[in-house]
Structure formats: structure tokens, C-alpha cells
C-alpha positions in Angstrom: 36.2 0.6 -4.9 34.8 4.4 -4.4 31.5 5.5 -5.6 30.5 9.0 -6.9 27.9 10.9 -4.8 25.5 11.8 -7.2 24.8 15.1 -6.0 23.6 16.2 -9.1 22.9 12.8 -11.1 19.7 11.7 -12.4 18.1 8.3 -13.0 15.2 7.0 -15.0 12.4 4.8 -12.8 12.1 1.0 -14.1 8.4 2.3 -13.6 7.1 5.3 -15.0 10.2 6.0 -17.5 10.5 9.3 -16.0 13.6 11.0 -14.9 14.3 11.7 -11.3 17.4 12.7 -8.9 19.4 9.8 -8.4 19.4 10.6 -4.6 15.6 9.9 -3.9 15.4 6.7 -6.0 15.2 3.3 -4.0 15.0 -0.2 -5.2 12.6 -2.8 -4.5 11.8 -6.0 -3.6 11.8 -7.1 -7.3 14.9 -5.3 -8.3 14.0 -2.6 -9.6 15.1 1.0 -9.4 12.1 3.7 -9.1 11.5 6.9 -7.3 10.2 6.5 -3.6 7.2 8.5 -4.6 6.0 5.0 -6.7 7.7 2.6 -4.2 5.5 -0.3 -3.5 6.7 -2.7 -0.9 6.1 -6.2 -1.3 2.7 -7.8 -0.8 2.3 -10.1 2.1 0.9 -13.0 0.4 4.2 -13.2 -1.6 6.5 -14.0 1.6 7.0 -17.4 2.4 6.2 -19.0 5.5 7.6 -22.4 7.1 4.8 -24.9 7.6 5.4 -27.8 10.0 5.1 -31.0 8.5 1.9 -33.2 9.1 2.2 -36.2 10.5 1.5 -39.2 8.4 2.0 -42.5 10.2 1.3 -44.0 14.0 3.7 -44.4 16.5 3.8 -47.9 17.1 0.9 -48.9 14.6 0.2 -52.6 14.1 -1.7 -54.4 11.5 -5.5 -54.8 11.9 -6.8 -58.1 13.4 -9.1 -60.0 12.0 -12.3 -60.9 14.3 -14.1 -63.8 13.9 -17.5 -64.0 12.4 -20.6 -64.9 14.8 -24.2 -65.2 12.5 -27.0 -66.0 14.8 -28.7 -69.1 13.5 -32.8 -69.6 14.3 -36.3 -68.8 13.2 -36.5 -65.1 11.5 -38.9 -64.0 14.4 -36.7 -64.7 17.3 -34.0 -61.8 16.2 -34.8 -58.3 18.9 -35.0 -55.8 16.1 -36.3 -58.0 12.9 -35.7 -57.0 9.3 -38.9 -58.0 7.1 -42.3 -56.3 8.9 -40.4 -54.3 11.0 -41.9 -51.0 12.4 -38.7 -49.5 13.2 -37.2 -50.2 16.0 -39.9 -53.0 17.2 -39.9 -56.6 17.4 -40.6 -58.2 13.8 -43.0 -61.2 13.7 -43.0 -63.5 10.8 -43.8 -67.3 11.0 -41.4 -68.5 8.2 -38.4 -70.5 9.1 -35.0 -69.1 8.3 -33.3 -71.3 5.7 -29.7 -70.9 5.2 -27.3 -72.3 2.9 -23.4 -71.7 3.3 -20.1 -73.1 2.5 -17.5 -72.2 4.8 -13.8 -74.1 5.3 -14.9 -74.3 9.3 -17.8 -73.6 11.5 -18.0 -73.9 15.4 -21.2 -73.9 16.9 -21.9 -72.9 20.5 -24.9 -72.9 22.4 -26.1 -70.2 25.2 
């Protein structure tokens, strides 16, 4: 279907409501018909950018191992870095014996 050229036609701007020559009208990104002096391009922040997906899992992942618990039992002053009466990284010197009460399913004692 053929359209008229609009040589003498007028159009009303959707932004200002003023009348302009039809040939000087342009369509904005949002569909509004405005005069070229009122034209505003689309803001760059409105453009969609494709982002890659963040990885969510590891390839060939395995469950965590259960490490055996090692408890050193002896006189409290035997440890290299004691907790009580310790001045930072200095060995603790205490004369009290360590008393331990524990209930565990299986205990393995090794001497070295």
C-alpha cells in the first residue's frame, strides 16, 4: 500500500504537544513521535547486556572426609604452647595434673 509523502502535512509531538512538519518527526526508542530537536536517545543503562552464569558447583566434587580426632593427654605443662598462665607464645608452666573424663565409643591410645 502506498503512503502520501507528507509534503504539506503537520504532526503533533508526543512530548511537547506542538505542531511540526511531518517530515521532521522521528520516532524514539519508546515509540513516541517527536520533533528531531526534542529527540532523546535511549540511556545506556536501559540496554540489556548478557552476562555469563557464575559457576555453581565443582567438577568431580567429593564429600568431606572424616578425620580422626587426636587428643594429647598428659600433664598440662607438657604442651609447647599452654593455655593457662601463658604469656603469648611462651610455654605454660603449671604444677596441676590434667584430669579428663570422657565417654567415647572407641578410643585408640598410641605411645610414641
